[in-house]
DSSP file (Angstrom, degrees, kcal/mol; ACC not computed):
  #  RESIDUE AA STRUCTURE BP1 BP2  ACC     N-H-->O    O-->H-N    N-H-->O    O-->H-N    TCO  KAPPA ALPHA  PHI   PSI    X-CA   Y-CA   Z-CA
    1    1 A X              0   0    0      0, 0.0     2,-0.5     0, 0.0    72,-0.2   0.000 360.0 360.0 360.0 131.5  -93.6   90.3   35.7
    2    2 A X  E     -A   72   0A   0     70,-2.6    70,-2.4     2,-0.0     2,-0.4  -0.955 360.0-168.7-115.3 126.0  -97.4   89.7   35.6
    3    3 A X  E     +A   71   0A   0     -2,-0.5     2,-0.3    68,-0.2    68,-0.2  -0.937  12.6 171.8-110.9 134.9  -99.6   92.8   34.7
    4    4 A X  E     -A   70   0A   0     66,-2.4    66,-3.4    -2,-0.4     2,-0.5  -0.996  30.5-137.6-143.5 145.6 -103.4   92.4   35.2
    5    5 A X  E     -A   69   0A   0     -2,-0.3     2,-0.3    64,-0.2    64,-0.2  -0.925  33.5-159.1 -98.3 128.8 -106.4   94.8   35.1
    6    6 A X  E     -A   68   0A   0     62,-1.9    62,-0.7    -2,-0.5     2,-0.1  -0.737  16.1-119.8-108.3 152.9 -108.7   94.0   38.0
    7    7 A X     >  -     0   0    0     -2,-0.3     4,-2.6     1,-0.1     5,-0.2  -0.466  39.3-104.2 -78.0 166.0 -112.3   94.7   38.8
    8    8 A X  H  > S+     0   0    0      1,-0.2     4,-1.9     2,-0.2     5,-0.2   0.848 123.6  53.0 -62.5 -33.9 -113.1   96.8   41.8
    9    9 A X  H  > S+     0   0    0      2,-0.2     4,-1.9     1,-0.2    -1,-0.2   0.928 110.4  45.4 -67.0 -42.1 -114.1   93.6   43.6
   10   10 A X  H  > S+     0   0    0      1,-0.2     4,-2.3     2,-0.2    -2,-0.2   0.931 113.2  51.2 -63.1 -46.5 -110.9   91.8   42.8
   11   11 A X  H  X S+     0   0    0     -4,-2.6     4,-1.9     1,-0.2    -1,-0.2   0.848 106.6  52.5 -63.8 -35.6 -108.9   94.9   43.8
   12   12 A X  H  X S+     0   0    0     -4,-1.9     4,-2.0    -5,-0.2    -1,-0.2   0.882 107.7  54.0 -73.5 -34.2 -110.7   95.2   47.2
   13   13 A X  H  X S+     0   0    0     -4,-1.9     4,-1.1     2,-0.2    -2,-0.2   0.928 108.2  50.4 -60.7 -41.7 -109.7   91.4   47.9
   14   14 A X  H  X S+     0   0    0     -4,-2.3     4,-0.6     1,-0.2    -2,-0.2   0.877 108.1  50.3 -68.5 -31.9 -106.1   92.3   47.2
   15   15 A X  H >< S+     0   0    0     -4,-1.9     3,-1.2     1,-0.2    -1,-0.2   0.890 104.7  59.0 -68.1 -36.4 -106.2   95.2   49.6
   16   16 A X  H 3< S+     0   0    0     -4,-2.0    -1,-0.2     1,-0.3    -2,-0.2   0.819  98.5  59.7 -60.1 -31.8 -107.7   92.9   52.2
   17   17 A X  H 3< S-     0   0    0     -4,-1.1    -1,-0.3    -3,-0.2    -2,-0.2   0.741 115.0-122.0 -70.1 -20.7 -104.5   90.8   51.8
   18   18 A X    <<  -     0   0    0     -3,-1.2     2,-0.3    -4,-0.6    -1,-0.1   0.155  24.0-141.9 100.1 145.8 -102.5   93.8   52.9
   19   19 A X        -     0   0    0     16,-0.2    33,-0.2    -4,-0.1    19,-0.2  -0.967  18.5-131.1-137.6 150.1  -99.7   96.0   51.5
   20   20 A X  S    S+     0   0    0     -2,-0.3    15,-2.7    31,-0.3     2,-0.3   0.854  84.6  10.9 -76.5 -31.0  -96.9   97.5   53.4
   21   21 A X  E     -CB  34  51A   0     30,-2.3    30,-2.6    13,-0.3     2,-0.3  -0.941  55.2-158.3-145.8 165.7  -97.3  101.1   52.0
   22   22 A X  E     -CB  33  50A   0     11,-1.9    11,-3.0    -2,-0.3     2,-0.6  -0.966   7.2-157.3-145.5 126.7  -99.6  103.3   50.0
   23   23 A X  E     -CB  32  49A   0     26,-2.5    26,-2.5    -2,-0.3     2,-0.5  -0.936  22.9-168.4-104.2 116.8  -98.9  106.6   48.1
   24   24 A X  E     -CB  31  48A   0      7,-2.8     7,-2.3    -2,-0.6     2,-0.7  -0.913  12.6-159.7-116.7 119.6 -102.2  108.3   47.9
   25   25 A X  E     +CB  30  47A   0     22,-3.0    21,-2.8    -2,-0.5    22,-1.5  -0.882  21.6 178.2-100.2 117.5 -102.7  111.4   45.5
   26   26 A X  E     - B   0  45A   0      3,-3.5    19,-0.2    -2,-0.7    18,-0.1  -0.726  44.3-105.3-112.0 168.8 -105.8  113.4   46.7
   27   27 A X  S    S+     0   0    0     17,-1.8    18,-0.1    -2,-0.3     3,-0.1   0.812 121.9  29.4 -58.7 -29.1 -107.3  116.6   45.4
   28   28 A X  S    S-     0   0    0      1,-0.2     2,-0.3    16,-0.1    -1,-0.2   0.575 128.3  -2.2-107.9 -14.7 -105.8  118.4   48.3
   29   29 A X        -     0   0    0      2,-0.0    -3,-3.5    -5,-0.0     2,-0.4  -0.965  55.9-116.6-163.8 174.2 -102.6  116.5   49.2
   30   30 A X  E     -C   25   0A   0     -2,-0.3     2,-0.3    -5,-0.2    -5,-0.2  -0.999  33.9-169.7-126.3 133.4 -100.3  113.6   48.6
   31   31 A X  E     -C   24   0A   0     -7,-2.3    -7,-2.8    -2,-0.4     2,-0.5  -0.920  19.0-154.2-125.0 142.6  -99.9  111.1   51.4
   32   32 A X  E     -C   23   0A   0     -2,-0.3     2,-0.3    -9,-0.2    -9,-0.2  -0.990  27.7-178.8-115.6 118.4  -97.4  108.2   52.1
   33   33 A X  E     -C   22   0A   0    -11,-3.0   -11,-1.9    -2,-0.5     2,-0.4  -0.754  13.0-148.9-113.7 161.9  -99.1  105.7   54.4
   34   34 A X  E >   -C   21   0A   0     -2,-0.3     3,-1.9   -13,-0.2   -13,-0.3  -0.978  44.4 -48.9-133.3 148.9  -97.9  102.4   56.0
   35   35 A X  G >  S+     0   0    0    -15,-2.7     3,-2.0    -2,-0.4   -16,-0.2  -0.015 122.3  27.0  45.6-116.7  -99.6   99.1   57.1
   36   36 A X  G 3  S+     0   0    0      1,-0.3    -1,-0.3   -18,-0.1   -16,-0.0   0.621 114.5  63.8 -60.5 -20.9 -102.6   99.4   59.2
   37   37 A X  G <  S+     0   0    0     -3,-1.9     2,-0.3     2,-0.0    -1,-0.3   0.528  75.4 113.1 -80.1  -7.1 -103.6  102.9   57.8
   38   38 A X    <   +     0   0    0     -3,-2.0     2,-0.3   -19,-0.2   -19,-0.0  -0.520  38.6 156.3 -80.1 124.1 -104.2  101.6   54.2
   39   39 A X        -     0   0    0     -2,-0.3     3,-0.1     1,-0.0     2,-0.0  -0.881  48.6 -76.9-133.5 169.1 -107.9  101.7   53.0
   40   40 A X        -     0   0    0     -2,-0.3   -28,-0.0     1,-0.1    -1,-0.0  -0.394  63.4 -88.0 -63.4 149.5 -109.7  101.7   49.7
   41   41 A X        -     0   0    0      1,-0.1     2,-0.1     2,-0.1    -1,-0.1  -0.217  40.4-151.1 -56.6 142.6 -109.7  105.1   48.0
   42   42 A X    >   -     0   0    0     -3,-0.1     3,-1.0     1,-0.0    -1,-0.1  -0.312  41.1 -80.0-101.7-166.8 -112.5  107.6   48.7
   43   43 A X  T 3  S+     0   0    0      1,-0.3    -2,-0.1    -2,-0.1    -1,-0.0   0.717 126.3  58.8 -72.8 -23.3 -114.0  110.3   46.4
   44   44 A X  T 3  S+     0   0    0    -18,-0.1   -17,-1.8   -17,-0.0     2,-0.4   0.644  84.2 100.6 -79.7 -14.0 -111.1  112.8   47.0
   45   45 A X  E <   +B   26   0A   0     -3,-1.0   -19,-0.3   -19,-0.2     3,-0.1  -0.607  41.9 175.0 -79.6 123.4 -108.5  110.3   45.7
   46   46 A X  E    S-     0   0A   0    -21,-2.8    15,-0.4    -2,-0.4     2,-0.3   0.691  72.7  -0.1 -96.8 -25.1 -107.3  110.8   42.2
   47   47 A X  E     -B   25   0A   0    -22,-1.5   -22,-3.0    13,-0.2    -1,-0.4  -0.962  63.7-169.8-161.2 144.4 -104.7  108.1   42.1
   48   48 A X  E     -BD  24  59A   0     11,-2.4    11,-3.3    -2,-0.3     2,-0.5  -0.992   7.9-164.1-145.6 140.8 -103.4  105.5   44.6
   49   49 A X  E     -BD  23  58A   0    -26,-2.5   -26,-2.5    -2,-0.3     2,-0.5  -0.924   6.4-172.9-125.4 103.2 -100.4  103.1   44.6
   50   50 A X  E     +BD  22  57A   0      7,-2.9     7,-3.1    -2,-0.5     2,-0.3  -0.853  25.2 162.0 -95.5 124.2 -100.5  100.3   47.2
   51   51 A X  E     +BD  21  56A   0    -30,-2.6   -30,-2.3    -2,-0.5   -31,-0.3  -0.960  26.3 168.3-150.3 158.9  -97.2   98.4   47.2
   52   52 A X        -     0   0    0      3,-2.0     3,-0.2    60,-0.3    62,-0.1  -0.798  61.5 -69.8-148.1-167.7  -94.8   96.0   48.9
   53   53 A X  S    S+     0   0    0     -2,-0.2    61,-0.1     1,-0.2     3,-0.1   0.875 129.3  34.1 -59.8 -34.4  -91.6   94.1   47.9
   54   54 A X  S    S+     0   0    0      1,-0.1    19,-2.7    18,-0.1     2,-0.3   0.614 120.8  12.3-101.2 -12.4  -93.5   91.7   45.5
   55   55 A X  E     - E   0  72A   0     17,-0.2    -3,-2.0    -3,-0.2     2,-0.3  -0.978  47.2-149.5-157.7 162.5  -96.5   93.7   44.0
   56   56 A X  E     -DE  51  71A   0     15,-2.2    15,-2.4    -2,-0.3     2,-0.5  -0.968   7.6-161.7-142.2 129.6  -98.1   97.0   43.4
   57   57 A X  E     -DE  50  70A   0     -7,-3.1    -7,-2.9    -2,-0.3     2,-0.4  -0.954  17.6-162.6-111.8 127.1 -101.9   97.6   43.0
   58   58 A X  E     -DE  49  69A   0     11,-3.4    11,-2.1    -2,-0.5     2,-0.5  -0.901  12.2-163.4-115.7 134.1 -102.7  100.9   41.3
   59   59 A X  E     +DE  48  68A   0    -11,-3.3   -11,-2.4    -2,-0.4     2,-0.3  -0.965  29.8 145.5-112.6 129.7 -105.9  102.9   41.3
   60   60 A X  E     - E   0  67A   0      7,-2.0     7,-3.0    -2,-0.5     2,-0.5  -0.952  48.0-101.2-155.6 169.1 -106.3  105.6   38.6
   61   61 A X  E     - E   0  66A   0    -15,-0.4     2,-0.5    -2,-0.3     5,-0.2  -0.868  26.8-170.4 -98.9 131.5 -108.6  107.4   36.2
   62   62 A X  E >  S- E   0  65A   0      3,-3.1     3,-1.2    -2,-0.5    -2,-0.0  -0.883  73.8 -37.1-127.3  98.8 -108.6  106.3   32.7
   63   63 A X  T 3  S-     0   0    0     -2,-0.5     3,-0.1     1,-0.3    -1,-0.1   0.892 125.7 -41.6  51.9  46.3 -110.7  108.7   30.5
   64   64 A X  T 3  S+     0   0    0      1,-0.2     2,-0.5     0, 0.0    -1,-0.3   0.389 119.1 110.7  89.3  -3.3 -113.2  109.1   33.2
   65   65 A X  E <   - E   0  62A   0     -3,-1.2    -3,-3.1     0, 0.0     2,-0.4  -0.919  67.4-127.7-110.9 127.1 -113.3  105.5   34.2
   66   66 A X  E     - E   0  61A   0     -2,-0.5     2,-0.3    -5,-0.2    -5,-0.2  -0.589  36.7-179.1 -68.1 124.9 -111.9  104.2   37.5
   67   67 A X  E     - E   0  60A   0     -7,-3.0    -7,-2.0    -2,-0.4     2,-0.4  -0.880  21.5-154.0-130.4 158.6 -109.5  101.4   36.9
   68   68 A X  E     -AE   6  59A   0    -62,-0.7   -62,-1.9    -2,-0.3     2,-0.4  -0.998  13.8-174.6-131.1 135.9 -107.3   99.1   39.1
   69   69 A X  E     -AE   5  58A   0    -11,-2.1   -11,-3.4    -2,-0.4     2,-0.4  -0.995   8.1-157.2-133.5 139.4 -104.1   97.5   37.8
   70   70 A X  E     -AE   4  57A   0    -66,-3.4   -66,-2.4    -2,-0.4     2,-0.5  -0.958   5.8-172.2-119.6 131.9 -101.8   94.9   39.5
   71   71 A X  E     -AE   3  56A   0    -15,-2.4   -15,-2.2    -2,-0.4     2,-0.4  -0.989  13.7-178.9-118.7 127.6  -98.1   94.3   38.8
   72   72 A X  E     -AE   2  55A   0    -70,-2.4   -70,-2.6    -2,-0.5   -17,-0.2  -0.956  26.5-115.5-128.3 145.1  -96.6   91.3   40.5
   73   73 A X        -     0   0    0    -19,-2.7   -19,-0.0    -2,-0.4   -20,-0.0  -0.533  17.4-171.2 -73.2 142.7  -93.0   89.9   40.4
   74   74 A X        -     0   0    0     -2,-0.2    -1,-0.1     0, 0.0   -20,-0.0   0.602  42.4-119.4-102.1 -19.1  -92.3   86.5   38.9
   75   75 A X  S    S+     0   0    0      3,-0.0    -2,-0.1     0, 0.0     0, 0.0   0.185  98.3  72.1 104.2 -17.7  -88.7   86.4   40.1
   76   76 A X        +     0   0    0      2,-0.1     2,-0.0     0, 0.0    -3,-0.0   0.271  67.8 123.7-117.8  14.5  -86.9   86.1   36.8
   77   77 A X        -     0   0    0      1,-0.1     2,-0.7    21,-0.0    21,-0.1  -0.301  63.6-121.0 -71.4 154.4  -87.4   89.7   35.4
   78   78 A X  E     +F   97   0B   0     19,-0.6    19,-2.9     2,-0.0     2,-0.3  -0.896  47.8 171.8 -89.8 119.4  -84.7   92.0   34.3
   79   79 A X  E     -F   96   0B   0     -2,-0.7     2,-0.4    17,-0.2    17,-0.2  -0.883  31.9-150.6-130.4 159.1  -85.1   95.0   36.5
   80   80 A X  E     -F   95   0B   0     15,-2.3    15,-2.8    -2,-0.3     2,-0.4  -1.000  19.5-146.9-128.5 132.6  -83.3   98.2   37.4
   81   81 A X  E     +F   94   0B   0     -2,-0.4     2,-0.3    13,-0.2    13,-0.2  -0.789  22.4 169.0-102.3 139.5  -83.8   99.7   40.9
   82   82 A X  E     -F   93   0B   0     11,-2.9    11,-3.2    -2,-0.4     2,-0.3  -0.885  21.6-136.6-137.6 171.0  -83.9  103.5   41.6
   83   83 A X  E     -F   92   0B   0     -2,-0.3     2,-0.3     9,-0.2     9,-0.2  -0.970  12.4-173.4-132.3 148.6  -84.7  105.8   44.3
   84   84 A X  E     -F   91   0B   0      7,-1.8     7,-3.1    -2,-0.3     2,-0.2  -0.999  27.6-118.7-141.5 134.7  -86.6  109.1   44.5
   85   85 A X  E     -F   90   0B   0     -2,-0.3     2,-0.3     5,-0.2     5,-0.3  -0.497  26.9-177.7 -74.5 142.8  -87.0  111.4   47.5
   86   86 A X  E >   -F   89   0B   0      3,-2.8     3,-2.6    -2,-0.2     2,-0.1  -0.882  60.5 -57.8-142.4 108.3  -90.5  112.0   48.8
   87   87 A X  T 3  S-     0   0    0     -2,-0.3    -1,-0.1     1,-0.3     0, 0.0  -0.395 120.7 -19.3  56.5-125.7  -90.7  114.4   51.7
   88   88 A X  T 3  S+     0   0    0     -2,-0.1    -1,-0.3    -3,-0.1     2,-0.2   0.373 129.5  75.8 -92.7   5.8  -88.5  112.9   54.5
   89   89 A X  E <  S-F   86   0B   0     -3,-2.6    -3,-2.8    26,-0.0     2,-0.4  -0.605  72.1-133.2-111.9 172.2  -88.6  109.5   52.9
   90   90 A X  E     -F   85   0B   0     -5,-0.3    26,-2.9    -2,-0.2     2,-0.3  -0.991  20.3-144.5-126.6 120.0  -86.9  107.8   50.0
   91   91 A X  E     -FG  84 115B   0     -7,-3.1    -7,-1.8    -2,-0.4     2,-0.6  -0.651   9.9-139.9 -81.2 136.8  -89.2  105.7   47.6
   92   92 A X  E     -FG  83 114B   0     22,-2.8    21,-2.8    -2,-0.3    22,-1.2  -0.891  21.8-166.3-100.1 128.0  -87.7  102.6   46.1
   93   93 A X  E     -FG  82 112B   0    -11,-3.2   -11,-2.9    -2,-0.6     2,-0.4  -0.895  10.4-155.3-120.7 142.7  -88.7  102.1   42.5
   94   94 A X  E     -FG  81 111B   0     17,-3.0    17,-2.4    -2,-0.4     2,-0.5  -0.970   4.8-161.7-117.1 127.4  -88.4   99.1   40.3
   95   95 A X  E     -FG  80 110B   0    -15,-2.8   -15,-2.3    -2,-0.4     2,-0.6  -0.961  12.3-144.0-110.1 126.9  -88.2   99.3   36.5
   96   96 A X  E     -FG  79 109B   0     13,-2.6    12,-2.8    -2,-0.5    13,-1.0  -0.809  16.9-152.1 -93.9 119.2  -88.9   96.1   34.4
   97   97 A X  E     +FG  78 107B   0    -19,-2.9   -19,-0.6    -2,-0.6     2,-0.3  -0.724  19.8 171.1 -95.3 134.8  -86.7   96.0   31.4
   98   98 A X  E     - G   0 106B   0      8,-2.8     8,-2.5    -2,-0.4     2,-0.4  -0.828  24.9-122.1-131.8 172.0  -87.8   94.2   28.2
   99   99 A X  E     - G   0 105B   0     -2,-0.3     6,-0.2     6,-0.2     5,-0.0  -0.972  14.1-138.8-124.2 137.8  -86.6   93.9   24.7
  100  100 A X    >   -     0   0    0      4,-2.4     3,-1.6    -2,-0.4     6,-0.0  -0.139  44.4 -86.4 -80.6-176.3  -88.2   94.7   21.3
  101  101 A X  T 3  S+     0   0    0      1,-0.3    -1,-0.1     2,-0.1    -2,-0.0   0.663 129.5  53.7 -65.7 -18.2  -87.9   92.6   18.1
  102  102 A X  T 3  S-     0   0    0      2,-0.1    -1,-0.3     0, 0.0     3,-0.1   0.386 121.0-106.1 -96.5   4.2  -84.6   94.4   17.3
  103  103 A X  S <  S+     0   0    0     -3,-1.6     2,-0.3     1,-0.3    -2,-0.1   0.545  71.2 146.9  86.6   5.7  -83.1   93.6   20.6
  104  104 A X        -     0   0    0      1,-0.1    -4,-2.4    -5,-0.0    -1,-0.3  -0.582  45.8-129.3 -75.1 131.6  -83.4   97.3   21.9
  105  105 A X  E     +G   99   0B   0     -2,-0.3     2,-0.3    -6,-0.2    -6,-0.2  -0.626  33.8 169.1 -82.2 145.0  -84.1   97.4   25.6
  106  106 A X  E     -G   98   0B   0     -8,-2.5    -8,-2.8    -2,-0.3     2,-0.7  -0.974  41.1-100.1-147.9 159.5  -87.0   99.5   26.9
  107  107 A X  E     -G   97   0B   0     -2,-0.3   -10,-0.2   -10,-0.2     3,-0.1  -0.745  33.4-178.9 -84.0 112.6  -88.9  100.0   30.2
  108  108 A X  E     -     0   0B   0    -12,-2.8     2,-0.3    -2,-0.7    -1,-0.2   0.827  64.9  -5.9 -81.2 -35.1  -92.0   97.9   30.1
  109  109 A X  E     -G   96   0B   0    -13,-1.0   -13,-2.6     2,-0.0     2,-0.4  -0.984  55.8-152.1-156.1 158.5  -93.4   98.9   33.5
  110  110 A X  E     +G   95   0B   0     -2,-0.3     2,-0.3   -15,-0.2   -15,-0.2  -0.998  20.4 167.1-136.7 133.9  -92.5  100.8   36.6
  111  111 A X  E     -G   94   0B   0    -17,-2.4   -17,-3.0    -2,-0.4     2,-0.2  -0.972  34.5-113.5-144.6 161.3  -93.7  100.3   40.1
  112  112 A X  E     +G   93   0B   0     -2,-0.3   -60,-0.3   -19,-0.2   -19,-0.2  -0.623  32.5 167.6 -86.3 149.1  -92.9  101.3   43.8
  113  113 A X  E     +     0   0B   0    -21,-2.8     2,-0.3     1,-0.3   -20,-0.2   0.470  53.7   3.0-142.1  -7.6  -91.6   98.5   46.0
  114  114 A X  E     -G   92   0B   0    -22,-1.2   -22,-2.8   -62,-0.1     2,-0.4  -0.998  50.4-131.8-167.3 175.3  -90.3  100.0   49.2
  115  115 A X  E      G   91   0B   0     -2,-0.3   -24,-0.2   -24,-0.2   -26,-0.0  -0.999 360.0 360.0-139.6 137.2  -89.7  103.0   51.4
  116  116 A X              0   0    0    -26,-2.9   -25,-0.1    -2,-0.4    -1,-0.1   0.339 360.0 360.0-113.0 360.0  -86.5  104.0   53.3
């Protein structure tokens, strides 16, 4: 797994490459979008998660600062897959498992990767 903090310009380039889905948290609603409907967040958006099978680009507020973070698969991670209902859909979730210095497993990151 590769985790990166991106500038707004880098994030917009990633959005131009396309994502399959977006989970958008707005002041007035939460929306699940697919493909062609996905655009950069506007002023009403408080958090956004753009995702596909290989990566997730997350937009969020961090102490008043707008941030973008990207999580990408490397292919050799230890993961656990889960599902969570969202309205009439099921979100597919991937948890990346790591180990601390004592050998204890912990969840290092969580990202969305699909919709059923």
